[in-house]
Backbone bond lengths (Angstrom), bond angles and torsions (degrees), N, CA, C in turn:
res aa  C-N    CA-C-N  psi(-1)  N-CA   C-N-CA  omega(-1)  CA-C   N-CA-C  phi
1 M - - - 1.451 - - 1.509 111.58 -
2 H 1.336 117.47 -40.98 1.446 120.42 177.72 1.544 111.57 -51.02
3 A 1.283 116.82 -49.12 1.437 122.12 -175.45 1.560 109.10 -64.26
4 A 1.299 119.86 -37.80 1.442 122.17 -179.05 1.554 111.02 -64.77
5 L 1.330 116.11 -40.78 1.468 119.14 179.54 1.530 109.89 -73.97
6 E 1.252 118.38 -38.34 1.459 122.71 178.25 1.577 110.35 -62.25
7 A 1.339 113.46 -38.84 1.497 120.37 -179.71 1.520 110.43 -60.46
8 L 1.343 117.89 -31.92 1.442 121.89 -176.88 1.506 109.69 -64.91
9 R 1.352 121.73 -25.27 1.422 124.41 179.36 1.520 111.82 -61.40
10 R 1.374 115.90 -31.39 1.457 118.70 176.30 1.548 113.59 -75.15
11 L 1.320 114.41 -18.01 1.486 118.84 -175.44 1.547 112.31 -97.91
12 I 1.311 116.02 -24.81 1.492 118.56 -172.24 1.498 109.43 -122.36
13 D 1.324 116.82 105.44 1.414 124.29 -179.29 1.525 110.96 -61.22
14 G 1.307 120.87 125.48 1.440 124.36 179.97 1.521 114.32 98.38
15 M 1.344 116.51 -0.39 1.411 120.41 172.50 1.497 107.73 -82.78
16 G 1.277 118.97 124.75 1.435 123.58 -176.87 1.520 114.40 -97.35
17 K 1.317 109.89 -149.17 1.491 118.96 -174.48 1.557 112.24 -60.48
18 V 1.319 114.36 139.38 1.452 124.45 173.49 1.536 105.51 -108.09
19 E 1.316 116.61 124.43 1.464 122.05 -178.35 1.536 107.09 -115.84
20 F 1.329 117.51 133.04 1.435 123.03 176.55 1.566 108.55 -121.46
21 S 1.266 114.71 144.15 1.490 118.56 -176.56 1.478 111.57 -156.38
22 A 1.322 115.48 149.69 1.489 120.67 168.69 1.493 110.01 -72.34
23 N 1.313 117.29 146.90 1.430 122.87 174.83 1.542 108.94 -75.15
24 T 1.294 116.42 114.75 1.469 118.28 179.45 1.508 110.53 -119.56
25 S 1.344 117.33 14.85 1.461 119.94 179.60 1.512 111.56 -69.40
26 P 1.365 117.11 135.86 1.484 118.09 175.45 1.515 110.13 -83.45
27 E 1.289 120.76 -3.67 1.437 119.67 176.37 1.479 113.01 -73.55
28 P 1.344 118.96 153.20 1.471 121.71 -171.81 1.566 112.85 -91.63
29 F 1.347 116.28 41.53 1.491 119.21 -176.25 1.526 115.35 -109.58
30 A 1.345 115.94 5.81 1.454 120.87 -170.60 1.597 112.19 -72.33
31 R 1.319 116.14 -23.12 1.442 120.06 -177.03 1.499 114.11 52.11
32 G 1.314 115.57 33.50 1.456 119.23 177.12 1.507 114.40 90.82
33 F 1.285 118.27 -7.54 1.489 119.90 179.85 1.525 108.88 -75.78
34 T 1.308 114.81 131.34 1.479 121.61 -177.87 1.532 113.17 -99.01
35 H 1.335 117.06 -18.80 1.451 121.71 -177.68 1.459 110.45 -141.75
36 G 1.374 117.82 162.98 1.446 123.21 174.62 1.499 110.02 -149.62
37 F 1.373 114.04 175.60 1.456 118.44 176.66 1.497 109.51 -151.13
38 T 1.342 114.35 156.18 1.487 120.95 173.84 1.486 106.75 -129.69
39 I 1.330 115.18 153.27 1.475 121.93 177.53 1.541 106.54 -129.19
40 D 1.363 114.68 131.63 1.500 119.13 173.52 1.478 108.98 -89.74
41 F 1.291 118.92 141.14 1.478 126.92 175.68 1.507 109.10 -126.12
42 R 1.319 115.45 143.92 1.480 121.42 179.10 1.504 109.63 -58.75
43 D 1.315 119.17 -41.01 1.446 121.80 -177.26 1.572 107.62 -163.48
44 A 1.294 116.54 176.67 1.477 124.77 -177.37 1.558 111.14 -62.88
45 A 1.317 115.29 -34.64 1.493 117.20 177.89 1.534 111.61 -63.39
46 V 1.343 117.76 -40.77 1.438 120.23 179.24 1.521 109.56 -69.90
47 R 1.341 118.36 -39.62 1.456 120.46 173.71 1.479 111.42 -54.45
48 D 1.350 118.26 -47.65 1.443 123.17 -177.84 1.480 112.26 -63.86
49 A 1.338 116.06 -38.12 1.500 120.06 176.94 1.518 110.01 -64.32
50 Y 1.310 118.55 -40.86 1.462 124.92 174.83 1.534 109.53 -58.33
51 L 1.304 117.70 -47.95 1.470 120.03 -175.01 1.554 112.09 -64.95
52 M 1.313 114.20 -28.76 1.503 119.98 -178.81 1.544 112.83 -92.69
53 H 1.280 118.09 -8.46 1.470 122.10 -173.41 1.553 110.72 -72.87
54 E 1.254 114.76 135.29 1.501 122.91 -179.01 1.504 109.86 -56.20
55 A 1.322 116.30 -42.76 1.493 116.32 -179.11 1.471 112.05 -67.52
56 H 1.335 120.82 -29.70 1.451 122.25 174.16 1.518 109.82 -65.80
57 S 1.329 116.81 -42.55 1.483 120.16 178.47 1.530 110.92 -58.50
58 R 1.331 117.20 -44.82 1.418 121.78 178.30 1.548 113.71 -61.70
59 A 1.342 114.91 -45.45 1.460 119.37 179.14 1.526 112.00 -68.08
60 G 1.347 116.08 -34.41 1.448 120.06 178.89 1.533 109.13 -69.70
61 A 1.291 119.52 -38.26 1.490 122.33 -179.26 1.488 107.49 -65.94
62 R 1.307 122.49 -37.52 1.496 124.34 176.93 1.480 111.47 -67.28
63 L 1.328 116.72 -37.52 1.472 120.08 179.63 1.513 110.23 -67.92
64 V 1.359 117.12 -46.26 1.441 120.21 -179.11 1.575 108.89 -65.09
65 A 1.284 117.63 -39.10 1.500 119.71 176.83 1.519 112.00 -60.57
66 A 1.326 116.68 -31.45 1.491 119.57 177.29 1.475 114.89 -75.12
67 L 1.355 117.63 -18.90 1.443 121.60 -178.65 1.521 111.52 -75.43
68 E 1.299 116.98 133.77 1.486 119.55 174.67 1.544 106.78 -65.93
69 G 1.282 117.83 120.69 1.490 123.30 -178.69 1.501 114.17 81.89
70 G 1.343 120.04 7.43 1.440 123.24 177.20 1.522 111.87 58.08
71 T 1.329 117.05 -141.91 1.437 120.30 -176.63 1.507 109.99 -81.97
72 D 1.323 119.10 -11.37 1.463 122.13 -179.92 1.472 114.45 -81.27
73 D 1.318 118.45 -11.37 1.502 119.15 -173.84 1.523 108.43 -131.37
């Protein structure tokens, strides 16, 4: 999954750093998620282009498929 999101940086001008990390929070809000990621965007227009990009849809579908219970759980 990391590589798929990193590859989007070459396709979407203004998409910045992608950070991946294990969830180390002691708070009880993780709902079973063990990892997370953030993406920096130059501005809202770039973020919106990312959200609509076909490659983002494909990467997102793979990520959801990897989740136990998909988006419902």
